[in-house]
C-alpha positions in Angstrom: -8.3 -41.6 9.4 -11.1 -39.6 7.5 -11.4 -35.4 7.2 -14.5 -34.5 5.3 -14.5 -31.5 3.0 -16.9 -30.1 0.6 -16.0 -29.3 -3.4 -18.6 -26.7 -4.6 -18.3 -26.2 -8.3 -19.3 -22.5 -8.9 -19.0 -23.5 -12.4 -21.7 -26.1 -12.2 -24.3 -24.1 -9.9 -27.2 -22.9 -11.6 -28.4 -20.8 -8.2 -31.3 -22.8 -7.5 -31.2 -22.6 -4.0 -32.3 -25.9 -3.9 -29.2 -26.6 -1.3 -30.7 -23.6 0.9 -34.0 -25.4 1.2 -33.0 -28.8 1.7 -30.7 -27.4 4.6 -33.6 -25.2 6.5 -35.9 -28.7 6.3 -33.2 -30.9 7.2 -32.3 -28.9 10.3 -35.5 -26.7 11.2 -33.6 -23.5 10.5 -35.9 -20.7 11.2 -36.8 -17.8 9.0 -34.1 -15.1 9.0 -30.9 -17.3 9.1 -29.1 -20.1 6.9 -26.5 -22.3 7.9 -25.9 -22.6 3.8 -27.0 -20.2 1.5 -26.0 -18.7 -1.9 -24.4 -15.4 -3.1 -25.3 -13.9 -6.4 -22.1 -11.7 -7.3 -22.6 -9.7 -10.7 -19.4 -8.0 -12.8 -19.1 -5.7 -15.9 -21.5 -3.7 -17.0 -24.8 -3.9 -19.2 -24.9 -5.0 -21.5 -21.7 -6.8 -20.8 -22.6 -8.4 -17.4 -22.3 -11.6 -16.1 -24.1 -13.6 -12.6 -21.6 -16.0 -10.6 -23.2 -18.3 -8.0 -21.2 -19.3 -4.8 -22.6 -21.6 -2.0 -21.5 -20.4 1.4 -21.3 -22.5 4.5 -18.9 -23.6 7.5 -15.1 -24.6 6.1 -15.3 -27.2 9.0 -11.5 -25.8 9.3 -8.5 -28.1 10.6 -7.5 -24.9 13.1 -11.1 -23.8 13.6 -10.6 -20.3 15.9 -14.4 -20.8 16.6 -13.3 -24.1 18.4 -10.6 -22.0 20.3 -12.7 -19.3 21.4 -15.9 -21.3 22.2 -16.0 -20.8 26.7 -17.8 -24.4 26.7 -16.5 -26.6 24.2 -20.1 -26.4 22.4 -18.4 -26.5 19.1 -15.7 -29.6 18.7 -14.0 -32.0 16.4 -16.1 -35.0 15.5 -13.9 -38.1 14.7 -14.5 -37.6 10.7 -13.1 -33.9 10.7 -16.2 -31.9 11.0 -16.5 -29.0 13.3 -19.7 -30.2 14.9 -22.0 -28.6 17.7 -23.4 -29.4 21.0 -26.7 -27.2 21.4 -27.0 -28.1 25.4 -23.3 -26.6 26.3 -23.5 -23.1 24.2 -24.3 -20.2 26.6 -24.9 -17.7 23.7 -22.0 -15.3 23.8 -21.5 -15.3 20.2 -17.7 -15.0 20.0 -17.7 -17.8 17.5 -19.6 -15.5 15.4 -16.6 -13.0 15.4 -13.6 -15.6 15.3 -15.1 -17.2 12.1 -13.5 -15.6 9.3 -16.3 -17.1 7.0 -19.5 -15.8 8.7 -21.2 -19.4 8.9 -22.2 -19.0 12.3 -25.6 -17.7 13.2 -27.3 -17.5 16.2 -30.9 -19.1 16.2 -33.5 -16.8 17.1 -35.8 -19.5 18.7 -32.9 -21.1 21.0 -30.7 -18.4 21.6 -27.8 -20.7 20.5 -25.3 -20.5 17.9 -25.6 -22.9 14.7 -24.0 -23.7 11.6 -23.7 -26.2 8.9 -22.6 -29.4 10.9 -22.1 -31.6 7.1 -25.3 -33.4 8.2 -23.1 -35.6 10.4 -26.2 -37.5 11.5 -26.7 -38.4 8.2 -22.8 -39.1 7.7 -23.0 -41.6 10.7 -25.6 -43.6 8.8 -23.9 -43.8 5.6 -25.9 -41.3 3.8 -24.8 -37.9 2.3 -25.4 -34.6 3.6 -28.8 -33.1 2.1 -27.3 -30.7 0.0 -25.6 -32.8 -1.8 -28.6 -35.2 -2.4 -31.0 -32.5 -3.8 -28.4 -30.4 -6.1 -29.5 -30.8 -9.5 -26.1 -30.1 -11.2 -23.9 -32.1 -8.7 -22.1 -28.8 -8.0 -21.8 -30.0 -4.5 -19.6 -32.7 -3.4 -18.1 -34.4 -0.7 -14.4 -35.5 -0.3 -11.8 -36.9 1.8 -8.7 -35.0 2.3 -6.6 -38.0 3.7 -7.2 -39.5 0.6 -4.6 -38.3 -1.7 -6.7 -39.2 -4.8 -9.6 -37.8 -3.9 -11.6 -34.9 -6.1 -11.2 -32.6 -3.3 -7.2 -33.4 -2.5 -6.6 -33.1 -6.2 -8.1 -29.6 -6.5 -6.5 -28.4 -3.4 -3.3 -29.4 -5.3 -3.9 -27.7 -8.8 -6.4 -25.4 -9.5 -8.8 -25.4 -6.5 -9.8 -22.0 -4.1 -10.2 -21.6 -0.5 -12.3 -18.7 1.0 -9.7 -16.3 3.0 -6.6 -18.4 3.0 -4.9 -15.5 4.8 -6.4 -16.3 7.8 -4.5 -19.6 8.1 -7.4 -21.9 9.4 -6.7 -24.6 6.6 -10.6 -24.7 5.6 -12.0 -27.8 3.8 -14.4 -26.4 1.5 -12.8 -26.1 -1.9 -13.9 -24.0 -4.5 -13.9 -25.0 -8.6 -14.1 -22.2 -10.8 -15.1 -19.8 -8.7 -14.4 -16.0 -9.6 -12.1 -14.2 -7.1 -15.2 -11.5 -6.7 -17.4 -14.5 -5.5 -15.3 -16.0 -2.9 -13.4 -12.2 -1.6 -16.2 -10.1 0.2 -14.1 -6.8 -0.3 -13.8 -7.5 -4.1 -17.6 -6.6 -4.1 -20.0 -4.1 -2.6 -23.5 -5.1 -1.6 -25.9 -3.3 -4.3 -27.2 0.3 -2.7 -30.8 -0.6 -4.2 -30.8 -3.6 -1.7 -30.9 -7.9 -2.2 -33.0 -10.2 -4.5 -35.9 -11.6 -2.4 -34.6 -9.2 0.9 -34.0 -6.1 1.8 -31.0 -4.8 3.1 -30.6 -4.6 6.7 -29.1 -1.7 8.1 -27.0 -3.2 10.7 -25.6 -5.6 7.6 -21.9 -5.4 7.6 -21.8 -3.2 4.6 -19.0 -0.6 4.5 -20.0 3.2 3.7 -18.6 4.6 0.3 -15.9 6.2 2.8 -14.7 2.9 3.9 -15.1 1.1 0.5 -12.3 3.8 -1.1 -9.8 2.3 1.7 -9.9 -1.1 -0.3 -7.8 -1.1 -3.2 -9.0 -0.2 -6.5 -9.4 -2.4 -9.3 -6.4 -2.3 -11.9 -8.2 -4.0 -14.7 -10.3 -1.3 -15.7 -13.6 -3.2 -15.2 -16.2 -1.7 -12.4 -16.3 -2.9 -9.2 -18.2 -6.4 -8.6 -21.5 -6.0 -6.7 -23.3 -8.4 -4.8 -27.0 -8.8 -5.5 -28.0 -11.2 -3.1 -26.5 -12.8 0.4 -27.9 -13.6 3.7 -28.2 -11.0 6.5 -25.1 -11.2 8.9 -25.7 -8.3 11.6 -23.0 -7.3 14.5 -22.9 -10.0 17.1 -21.7 -7.4 19.8 -23.0 -4.1 20.6 -23.4 -1.8 23.3 -23.3 -4.0 26.0 -19.7 -5.1 25.0 -18.5 -1.8 25.0 -19.7 -0.5 27.8 -18.2 -3.6 29.6 -14.6 -2.8 28.1 -15.1 0.8 30.0 -16.7 -0.5 33.4 -13.9 -2.8 33.9 -11.3 0.0 33.1 -12.5 2.0 35.9 -12.8 -0.8 38.3 -8.9 -1.8 37.3 -8.2 2.0 37.3 -9.3 3.2 40.3 -7.0 0.0 42.4 -4.1 0.9 40.3 -4.1 4.2 41.7 -4.9 3.2 45.2 -2.0 0.9 44.6 0.2 3.9 43.9 -0.7 6.1 46.6 0.1 3.0 49.0 3.5 2.9 47.3 3.4 6.7 48.0 3.2 6.1 51.9 -0.7 7.2 51.8 -1.8 4.0 52.6 -3.2 5.2 56.3 -5.6 7.3 54.4 -8.8 5.0 55.3 -11.4 6.3 53.9 -9.6 7.4 50.3 -7.5 4.9 49.9 -8.5 1.5 51.9 -12.3 1.7 51.8 -14.0 3.5 48.9 -11.9 2.5 46.2 -12.5 -1.2 46.7 -15.8 -0.4 47.1 -16.1 1.8 43.8 -13.8 -0.9 41.9 -16.3 -4.1 43.2 -19.5 -2.2 42.3 -18.0 -1.5 38.6 -16.8 -5.0 38.7 -19.9 -6.4 39.6 -21.6 -4.2 36.9 -18.9 -5.4 34.4 -20.2 -9.0 35.2 -23.7 -8.2 34.7 -23.2 -6.9 31.4 -21.3 -10.2 30.4 -24.1 -12.0 31.7 -27.1 -9.8 30.2 -25.4 -10.0 26.7 -25.8 -13.8 26.8 -28.5 -15.3 25.0 -28.6 -18.1 27.4 -27.8 -15.9 30.3 -28.6 -18.8 32.7 -26.4 -21.1 32.0 -23.5 -18.6 32.9 -22.1 -21.1 35.6 -21.1 -23.5 32.5 -18.2 -21.0 32.1 -16.8 -22.2 35.3 -18.5 -26.3 35.0 -17.8 -27.0 31.5 -15.1 -24.2 30.8 -12.6 -24.6 27.7 -9.3 -23.4 29.3 -8.4 -22.3 25.7 -11.0 -19.9 25.5 -10.0 -16.4 26.5 -13.8 -15.7 28.0 -13.2 -18.5 30.5 -9.6 -17.3 31.5 -11.2 -13.6 31.5 -13.7 -15.3 34.1 -10.9 -16.5 36.2 -9.2 -13.4 36.0 -12.3 -11.3 37.2 -12.9 -13.5 40.0 -9.6 -13.3 41.2 -9.3 -9.5 40.7 -12.6 -9.4 42.9 -11.1 -11.7 45.5 -8.1 -9.6 45.9 -10.5 -6.2 45.9 -12.9 -7.5 48.6 -9.5 -8.4 50.6 -8.4 -4.8 50.3 -11.6 -4.0 51.3 -11.5 -5.8 54.5 -8.4 -4.7 55.2 -9.1 -0.9 54.8 -12.5 -1.4 56.8 -10.8 -3.1 59.8 -7.8 -0.5 60.1 -5.2 -3.3 59.2 -3.2 -0.9 57.1 0.1 -3.0 57.3 -1.6 -5.4 54.7 -2.3 -2.8 51.6 1.5 -2.9 50.8 1.4 -6.7 51.2 -2.1 -6.7 48.6 -0.4 -4.0 46.3 1.7 -6.6 43.8 -1.5 -9.2 43.2 -3.7 -6.3 43.2 -1.7 -4.1 40.3 -1.0 -7.6 38.4 -4.8 -8.4 38.5 -6.0 -5.0 37.9 -3.9 -5.0 34.9 -4.5 -8.5 33.6 -8.5 -7.4 33.9 -8.0 -4.5 32.2 -6.0 -5.9 29.6 -7.4 -9.5 28.8 -9.9 -8.6 26.4 -7.2 -8.0 24.2 -6.0 -11.4 24.0 -9.8 -12.6 23.7 -10.3 -10.0 20.6 -7.2 -11.9 19.5 -9.5 -14.5 19.2 -11.6 -13.2 16.8 -9.7 -14.1 13.9 -12.7 -13.1 11.7 -12.3 -9.4 12.8 -8.5 -8.1 11.8 -8.9 -4.9 13.2 -8.9 -6.7 16.7 -5.8 -8.2 15.7 -3.6 -5.4 15.6 -0.8 -5.4 18.3 -1.5 -2.0 19.9 -4.8 -3.1 21.5 -3.3 -4.4 24.6 -1.3 -1.2 25.4 -4.1 0.9 24.3 -6.4 -0.9 26.9 -3.5 -0.3 30.0 -3.8 3.2 28.9 -7.6 3.4 29.3 -7.4 1.9 32.8 -5.0 4.5 33.9 -7.4 7.6 32.4 -10.1 5.8 33.8 -8.4 5.2 37.3 -7.2 9.3 37.3 -10.9 10.2 36.3 -12.9 8.4 39.0 -10.6 9.4 41.6 -10.8 12.9 40.7 -14.3 12.5 41.3 -14.1 11.1 44.4 -12.2 13.9 45.5 -15.0 15.9 45.6 -16.7 14.0 48.2 -13.7 12.7 50.3 -10.1 14.3 51.0 -8.1 12.4 48.6 -3.9 12.4 49.5 -1.4 12.9 46.8 -3.0 15.0 44.4 -0.2 15.6 42.3 0.7 12.2 41.4 -3.1 11.4 40.7 -3.0 14.4 38.3 0.4 13.4 36.5 -0.9 9.4 36.4 -4.2 10.9 34.8 -2.5 12.9 32.3 0.3 10.6 31.3 -2.4 7.9 30.7 -4.3 10.3 28.4 -1.0 11.2 26.5 -0.5 7.5 26.0 -3.9 6.6 25.3 -4.0 9.3 22.8 -0.4 8.4 21.1 -1.1 5.0 21.1 -4.7 5.6 19.1 -2.9 7.9 16.7 -0.4 5.1 15.8 -2.8 2.6 15.0 -5.3 4.6 13.0 -2.1 6.1 10.9 0.0 2.9 10.6 0.3 0.6 7.7 -2.6 -2.0 7.7 -3.9 -5.0 5.8 -7.1 -3.8 3.5 -9.4 -5.4 6.0 -7.8 -3.4 9.1 -7.7 -0.3 6.9 -11.2 -0.2 6.1 -12.4 -1.2 9.5 -10.4 1.9 10.8 -11.9 4.4 8.0 -15.2 3.3 8.8 -14.4 4.1 12.6 -12.7 7.6 12.0 -14.4 9.1 8.9 -17.1 6.6 8.3 -20.2 5.4 10.0 -18.7 5.5 13.5 -17.0 9.0 13.1 -19.6 10.7 15.1 -18.7 8.3 18.0 -14.6 8.8 17.4 -14.8 12.2 17.2 -16.8 12.6 20.7 -13.8 10.1 21.8 -11.1 12.6 20.3 -12.7 15.9 21.8 -14.4 14.7 25.1 -12.0 11.6 25.6 -8.9 13.2 24.8 -8.8 16.6 24.0 -10.9 18.4 26.8 -8.8 16.8 29.5 -6.0 17.0 28.6 -5.9 20.8 28.6 -7.7 20.4 32.1 -5.4 18.5 33.7 -2.4 20.2 32.1 -3.8 23.3 33.3 -4.3 21.9 37.0 -0.5 20.8 36.8 1.0 24.0 35.8 -0.9 26.2 38.2 0.3 23.4 40.7 -3.3 22.9 42.3 -3.4 21.0 45.3 -6.7 19.9 44.6 -8.8 17.8 41.8 -11.2 20.1 40.8 -10.3 20.6 37.2 -9.4 16.9 36.5 -12.9 16.3 38.4 -14.4 18.8 35.4 -12.8 16.6 32.9 -13.9 13.5 34.4 -17.3 12.9 32.9 -15.8 14.0 29.5 -13.6 11.4 29.9 -15.5 8.5 30.9 -18.0 9.5 28.1 -15.5 9.5 25.7 -14.0 6.3 26.7 -17.3 4.7 25.8 -17.9 6.5 22.4 -14.3 5.2 21.4 -14.8 1.2 22.4 -18.3 1.4 20.9 -16.7 3.3 17.7 -14.1 0.5 17.7 -16.1 -2.8 18.7 -19.0 -1.8 15.8 -16.3 -0.8 13.0 -14.2 -4.2 13.9 -17.5 -5.6 12.6 -18.6 -3.3 9.7 -16.2 -5.1 7.3 -17.9 -8.0 5.4 -16.4 -11.6 5.8 -18.9 -13.5 3.0 
């Protein structure tokens, strides 16, 4: 058996970019993106400064998170151990970009599909070396077989060779020789404020603000922090559509959770407020969730591949089945309410609650597969999402009370209040807990860095104001949901603000 890997000799690299050019030529890589690129890092201060070169690319990991999360198996393992890809299967979901801890995957602007280094596998199959190996003037790029214990790459791994982000546990098959720690560790160097060599620094490039940089461990050797003076662009993969879909599915799930609670409290006979309107509202927001998911794909016409070519290890695929199952039970609830079959509602409560919780919470497992984003690996994400669903359900029902007669106002108010308190407590625990430097930098970026405005909007609109209004309503013993209805728009706006800050902050920490 063969497991191919690269030896990248930083001590021999002269920074000529021959590998980058050869890669672009071999694979017709468009401008602005790269399968292979060169990173320049400067250390020290003038006149005692040095420049270090490191070649960056896919690490063809033995335990490749990009393969696990890819919903259509567009990324697959070749017989020689290379992680290759099938362009015809890719739906452009960009999940692999967040799963990769090495920034190795880019979205091809011409095809709308994900691409990366594939070891020039078409050349390997013909008995040729990768194009970057052929053109390197100093033989700084070499190929090795990790299944051969006597190969250079195996010996390097056993002695003084280094790999990027070993803490991720992906078993990368790119081994560096004579590379500096500041070159391999993206948090050991900041991107120079005056931009990059031969390129302008994009505003959406993952570059922590000075506030977030202070969350990184300071150097203890008395030297100035290293500076990345050239790297390729890596804009965030996910944005407001992902943030929006987190809120829309929380509303859909939350409405049905509250409706289920009302059935258990004996209000199942309230046809409009329990049997008909809630499933219609949940169905509408579930449809909006699906629309946002499809709209965020760069190959939306291939959405059906999730079902026809689905990789069942991917939580994108599992999530699609969860949403489909939830949609089916919501439709059954609506039919039961519409036909006056109130006796069916208690039967539907258990599957509805289970699928509503799954709809609200499966994203925690999806984000958990994004191993490049350590913030999203935190264990409190699941309970936060479930608490948000309860909050969204309480807010939605409070708004419904303005138009229809809603029973069980006191129970809804208490559920609303408990959801708000739980959400605030959980976020507080997450923000103030002990974390890795990656998570600490992302949280700092969220709370006091580039995303602080959105976070403060959640803290005020999504937590403080509704907590006061709902608590006052309960204290006054109000029979209706007027004050909670006033709180509801603040809550929903705050939920989106929080999710947007969370999604963007998670992608703010550079990986290369």
